[in-house]
C-alpha positions in Angstrom: -36.4 -2.7 -36.3 -35.2 -6.3 -36.3 -31.6 -5.1 -37.2 -31.7 -2.6 -34.4 -32.7 -5.3 -31.9 -29.9 -7.5 -33.2 -27.3 -4.8 -32.6 -28.7 -4.0 -29.2 -28.5 -7.7 -28.2 -24.8 -7.9 -29.4 -24.0 -4.8 -27.3 -25.6 -6.3 -24.2 -23.6 -9.5 -24.6 -20.4 -7.6 -25.1 -20.8 -5.5 -22.0 -21.9 -8.6 -20.0 -19.2 -11.1 -20.9 -16.1 -9.3 -22.2 -13.5 -8.3 -19.6 -11.9 -4.9 -19.3 -8.3 -4.4 -20.2 -7.1 -5.2 -16.7 -10.2 -6.5 -14.9 -12.4 -9.5 -14.8 -15.6 -10.1 -16.8 -18.4 -7.8 -15.7 -21.9 -9.3 -15.4 -24.7 -6.8 -15.1 -26.6 -9.1 -12.7 -23.7 -9.4 -10.3 -23.7 -7.9 -6.8 -20.6 -6.1 -5.7 -18.7 -5.4 -2.5 -16.7 -2.2 -1.8 -13.5 -3.2 0.1 -11.0 -1.1 2.0 -7.7 -2.6 3.1 -5.8 -1.1 6.1 -2.2 -1.9 7.0 -0.7 -2.7 3.6 2.7 -1.2 2.9 2.9 1.8 0.5 2.8 0.7 -3.1 1.3 -2.7 -2.5 -0.8 -4.3 -5.2 -3.9 -6.5 -4.8 -4.9 -9.2 -7.2 -8.3 -11.1 -7.4 -8.1 -14.4 -9.3 -4.8 -13.2 -10.7 -6.3 -9.9 -12.0 -4.9 -6.7 -10.7 -7.5 -4.5 -8.9 -7.6 -0.8 -9.4 -8.7 1.3 -6.4 -11.4 4.0 -6.6 -10.3 7.2 -4.7 -7.0 5.4 -4.0 -8.5 3.3 -1.1 -11.7 1.5 -2.2 -11.9 -1.6 -4.4 -15.1 -2.7 -6.0 -15.2 -6.5 -6.5 -17.9 -9.0 -7.4 -19.4 -10.7 -4.3 -18.5 -14.4 -3.7 -15.4 -16.4 -3.1 -12.1 -15.6 -5.0 -8.4 -15.9 -4.5 -6.8 -12.7 -3.3 -3.1 -12.0 -3.5 -1.2 -9.1 -2.0 2.2 -8.0 -3.2 4.6 -5.3 -2.2 6.0 -2.8 -4.6 8.8 -5.2 -5.6 6.4 -8.0 -6.5 7.0 -10.1 -3.3 3.9 -12.0 -2.2 2.9 -10.8 1.2 -0.3 -12.9 1.5 -2.5 -15.1 -0.7 -5.8 -16.4 0.6 -9.3 -17.4 -0.6 -11.9 -14.9 0.6 -15.6 -14.8 0.5 -17.3 -11.4 0.5 -21.1 -11.1 0.6 -21.7 -7.7 2.1 -22.0 -4.3 0.3 -18.9 -2.9 2.0 -16.2 -4.2 4.3 -13.0 -2.9 5.9 -10.2 -5.4 6.1 -7.0 -5.1 8.2 -3.7 -6.6 7.1 -1.7 -7.5 10.2 2.1 -7.7 10.0 3.1 -10.4 12.6 6.8 -10.0 12.0 6.9 -13.4 10.3 4.2 -12.8 7.7 0.9 -11.1 7.1 -2.5 -12.0 8.4 -5.8 -10.9 6.9 -8.2 -9.8 9.7 -11.9 -9.5 8.8 -14.1 -7.5 11.2 -16.4 -9.0 13.8 -19.5 -7.2 12.8 -21.4 -10.2 11.6 -20.3 -12.6 14.4 -23.2 -13.3 16.8 -22.4 -13.0 20.5 -23.3 -15.9 22.8 -23.9 -14.3 26.3 -22.9 -17.5 28.1 -19.7 -18.6 26.2 -16.6 -17.1 24.6 -15.9 -17.4 20.9 -12.4 -17.7 19.5 -10.9 -17.5 16.1 -7.2 -18.3 16.6 -4.3 -18.0 14.2 -1.3 -20.1 15.4 2.0 -18.5 14.4 4.2 -20.4 16.9 7.5 -21.3 15.5 7.7 -24.4 17.8 4.8 -26.0 15.9 6.5 -25.4 12.5 3.4 -24.0 10.8 1.4 -27.2 11.2 -2.3 -27.3 12.0 -2.7 -27.8 15.7 -5.3 -28.5 18.4 -5.5 -26.3 21.5 -6.8 -26.6 25.0 -8.4 -23.6 26.7 -8.8 -23.1 30.5 -10.1 -20.3 32.7 -7.9 -19.2 35.5 -8.8 -17.2 38.6 -6.6 -14.4 40.0 -4.4 -17.1 41.7 -3.8 -18.8 38.3 -5.9 -21.8 39.5 -8.2 -23.5 37.0 -11.9 -22.8 37.5 -13.2 -23.9 34.1 -12.1 -26.1 31.2 -10.6 -27.6 29.3 -12.4 -26.7 26.0 -10.6 -28.2 23.0 -10.4 -26.4 19.6 -9.3 -28.6 16.8 -7.8 -27.7 13.5 -6.2 -24.3 14.4 -4.4 -23.0 11.3 -1.8 -20.2 10.6 -4.6 -18.0 9.3 -8.0 -16.9 10.6 -10.7 -19.2 9.4 -13.8 -17.1 10.4 -15.1 -20.3 12.1 -15.5 -19.2 15.7 -15.2 -22.0 18.2 -17.3 -21.7 21.4 -15.3 -22.0 24.6 -16.9 -22.8 28.0 -15.5 -20.3 30.5 -17.9 -21.2 33.3 -20.2 -18.6 34.8 -19.4 -15.3 32.9 -21.7 -13.3 35.2 -19.3 -14.1 38.0 -16.2 -13.2 35.9 -13.8 -11.0 37.9 -11.3 -8.5 36.6 -7.9 -10.1 36.8 -9.0 -13.5 35.8 -7.5 -14.9 32.6 -7.6 -17.6 29.9 -4.8 -20.1 29.4 -4.2 -21.7 26.0 -2.0 -24.8 25.4 -1.0 -25.8 21.9 -0.8 -29.6 21.4 1.5 -31.7 19.4 0.5 -34.8 17.3 0.4 -36.8 20.5 -2.0 -34.3 22.0 0.6 -33.3 24.5 1.5 -29.6 25.0 4.6 -28.3 23.3 7.3 -27.6 25.9 10.1 -25.1 26.5 12.8 -25.6 29.1 10.8 -28.7 30.2 7.6 -26.7 30.9 4.4 -26.8 28.9 4.0 -23.6 26.9 0.9 -21.7 27.9 -0.5 -18.5 26.4 -2.2 -16.2 28.8 -5.2 -14.3 27.6 -6.5 -11.2 29.3 -10.1 -10.9 28.4 -11.3 -7.4 27.3 -13.6 -5.5 29.7 -15.1 -2.1 29.0 -16.9 -0.7 32.1 -18.9 -3.7 33.1 -19.1 -5.3 29.6 -17.0 -8.4 29.2 -16.1 -9.0 25.5 -17.0 -12.6 24.4 -15.8 -12.8 20.8 -12.1 -12.7 20.0 -9.6 -12.9 17.2 -6.3 -14.1 18.7 -2.8 -14.7 17.6 -0.5 -17.2 19.3 3.2 -16.4 18.8 6.2 -16.7 21.0 7.7 -13.4 22.0 11.2 -14.4 23.1 11.6 -11.1 25.0 8.4 -11.5 27.0 8.3 -15.2 27.8 9.4 -16.6 31.1 9.1 -19.8 33.2 6.4 -19.9 35.9 7.1 -22.9 38.1 4.7 -24.4 40.6 1.2 -25.8 40.8 -0.3 -23.4 38.3 -2.4 -24.1 35.2 -3.2 -27.6 34.2 0.1 -29.2 35.0 1.8 -29.5 38.5 5.1 -28.3 37.2 3.7 -25.0 36.0 4.0 -23.5 32.5 6.2 -21.4 30.3 4.4 -18.1 29.9 3.7 -16.3 26.7 0.8 -13.9 26.0 -1.9 -14.3 23.4 -2.4 -11.2 21.2 -5.9 -9.9 20.9 -6.4 -8.3 17.5 -10.2 -7.8 17.7 -12.8 -8.4 20.4 -16.4 -7.4 21.1 
C-alpha cells in the first residue's frame, strides 16, 4: 500500500510540473482562458512566453490565466506584434488590427464599465509626426459649428498600443448631445504644444457613435495621419484662432 501511494504521488508531481513537448508546465490547480484571435494573416503562429501555442479546432487557444508575453509571427517568422497580456476570464475574443504600419491588439469592451455622464477613451497613437513617442493629448467637444463647448480634458501617457486604462473625458452635458457634434483631439509635443502641419495645429476629429437615441460613451481610438484624407481648416475653429489641420480619429470599438 505504501509503495502504491509513493508511485501515485510521483505520477501527480509529474503531471503537475513537467511540461509537454511544445507547451508550458501544466498545473492542475490553474484556471484557464480560451482565446480566439481574429484578423491574423493565414499561417500566423502565436507564442506565449516563447512557447508556441497549438489551437484546438484550428481557432481556439487554451492558456493559463494571468499575465504573460504573447508574440505573433507570420508564416515566415516575422514578428507582427509582441505584448504582455493579462487574461482572467474563461473565454475572450481578441482582434488583431492591421494599421498599415503595424499590428494592434484590440481586447473587447465587455468588462469596461460605462459612466453615463462622461466619455471613456483608450487611445493608441500611431502618428508618424510624434515618432512613436509617448504623448499627451487634449480633448475638446465641438458643436455643429466646430466651436468649443466643453474641454479641454488632458490624457497623459498615450502609447502606441492600447493600455486598457480608460481615461475619463468631460464632454459636458451628454443628455444635450446633438447629432453632428464631434470631439477634437490634439496630440502634444514635449513642450505641451500641439504638433503642427503646414503651420496649423493637427486636430483629430472624432464622430461619436449613436445608435437610435443611445450615445456610446466608451471608445477605443486610433490616431494616425491619413495623407489622402487630411486637409487644412483655417479660421477661428477649435482651440486655436488659426484653425487646425484636420485628420479623423478611427473608432475601432465603442459601446
